[in-house]
C-alpha positions, 0 to 999 in steps of 0.5 A: 164654085169650090164646093161643086164636086163635094155637093155632087157627091152629097146629092148622089148619096143623100136619097139612097141613104135616106131610103135605105131605112124603108121597111120594104127593101131594108137596104140598111140591113145589108150595109154590113155586106156592102162595106168590105167590098166597097173598101176593096173595090175602092182601093183597086180603083183609087190605085188606077186613079192615082196613076191616071192623074200622074200620067195625065189621063185626067186632071181636076179643075181647081175652081170646083174642088175644095183643094183638100188632097190625099195621095195626090187626089182631091178629097171629092174624087176619093168620096166618088168611089164611095158615094157612087157605088153605094147608090148603084148597089142601092139601085140593084137591091131595089130592083131585086126586091121590086122586079121579080123577073130577071133576064135568063142565065143564057141571055145574061151569058150572051150579053157578057160574051158580047161585052167581052168580045167588044171589049177585047176588040176595043182593047186591041185597037187602042192598047196605047191609050191608057184609059181605054186599055185599063177600062176594057182590060179590067172589064174583060177580067171581071166578066171572064172570072164571074161568068166562067170561073165563079159562074155567078147567077146574079148577072141578069140583075146586075145588067138591069141595075146598070141600065137603070144606073145610067140615068143618074150616071148621065146626070152626074158625069154630065155635070162633071164633064161639061162644067167641067170638074174633071178634064180628060186628055183625049190622047189617052182615050178614043176621043168619042164623047156621048154629049160631054162624057167620054165613051170609056166612062160608061164601061169604067162605071160598069166595071166599078159597079160590077166589082162592088156587086160581086163583093156584095153578093159574095159577103151576103152568101158567105154570111148565109152559108 
């Protein structure tokens, strides 16, 4: 069906948008902090997306897209970098409101260091695979900057939000990769799949969410200082 990917995008965002007006979390009041970071992050990831498409890291199944394209990418793929971050930051905001406990800064740094070390190892062994190299390289840069340069204090909340976001992640990416809507070239990744989802997708999603939340927190703090 031509509208498969478009429908997935709409279903991804419809409930978070509707629930943004709930008086308790009141996420709609934070939208002004969200848009600038989504725009910046979207441009970064769309840059890589265009390159990935050019170099055959992945392709799109014409049976499941409308055929409308910009800079060589389906409209639905561009929307993906708006709908998914919006929904994930909504999860982050809800957890911050409802869950008062967060992992300690020490624990968050330990998790971050483990991710940096694991990412560096995977990058070293797979540097010729474009998707693997970019995914883990970007994650290393983000984590090192946030942990050691900016020394942010919200990573505990981020890790909780990422774990929760894996639930819709497996639904959305499971559909995209099993129907398939997006077809991956295993020569450009490690060839390891969780179901039908490439292993790298988990960390690509982590980097996408991490960058969006970093800008979200930055613009919030800048407004209040």
